[in-house]
C-alpha positions, 0 to 999 in steps of 0.5 A: 499500500502507499506509504507502507514500509518496504521489506528489507532484503538480506544476503548471508555472505560467507567469505571464501578464499581461492588461489589465483592460478595461471592456465598455460600451454606452450609449444617449442619452435625453432627459428628455421620453422618460423622463417621457412613458411610464410605466416607460420607464426600467426598460425602457431599463435592461433593454435596456441590460443585454441589449445589454451581455450581447450585447457581452460574448458577442461579446468572449468569442469575437471580441474582438481584444485591442486596448483596450477589447476583450477577447481572444476565444477565436478570436483566442487564439494557440496553440489547437488547430484541426481542419480540416473538409475533406471530413468531414461536420460531426458527424465534424469536431466529433468529431475536434475533441473527440478532440483536446481529450481526447488532446492537451489531456488535457481533457474537452470540456463545450461546443461553441459553434456558429452557429445556421445551422451547427446547423441544417444538423446538426439537419436531417441525415436518412437517405435515407428522410427520417428525421431523425438528431437527432429527429422534428420534433415534438420539440425534439431533443437540443442535444448532439453526441457527448454534448457540450452545444451552445451556440448563439451568433449571434456565433460565426463560421459554419462554425467550431465551438469545442470546449473544456473551458471549465469547467477551462481557461478563466477570465474574471474579473469585477472588478465587476458591471453598473453603470448610470450616468446623466449629462448630455451634455457640452453640457448639463453645461457649461450647468449648471455655468455656473449658480452655485448655493448650496444650503447652506440655504434661501435664502427668495427663491424663486430655487432657490439661485441666488446671481447676479441675472444668472442669475435674469434670463436672456434668454428665447429 
């Protein structure tokens, strides 16, 4: 009613600590490989980014929490579970969706499932051969019970993850992707052993080397 006091909302927040981890991937490559093929550096950069994304996807679901690994959803304690038992896969997933809604008081917005498990659901048909998820000539809906399906080959087979990821999950990224190039330790040590002075032009054709011994090295 007009003028009535508004009810106060309260949030019961609990402090938690999580270790910041780096998700990394690297690839050895020689100078000759970089120089022999035009565009190879851009190709390698792209593939490394792709490999990093794959590793990140795995860590989000399956990470064991031991440094440098993230703690993945499937290894998080306290999450709800729904046994499949004798239920058909769609029935078990619906029960999991209902648990998230009732017990979690949330709104499920994604079901993460292995492609092989989704294949079994996608191929469900009636006794007269009519596919429940649409005709084979069509892509078919990638939803189940109105919830979006996320296909991930890093998900465990025979295990679907249902959640309100938009409101009840958080993955903070401190910075974006950082691509670095460095020498292997053996080559770096050899380079560091060669003294160079590059403060100004030396005019002697020795590329800044300030030791005559370095200029007269033995040739193997």
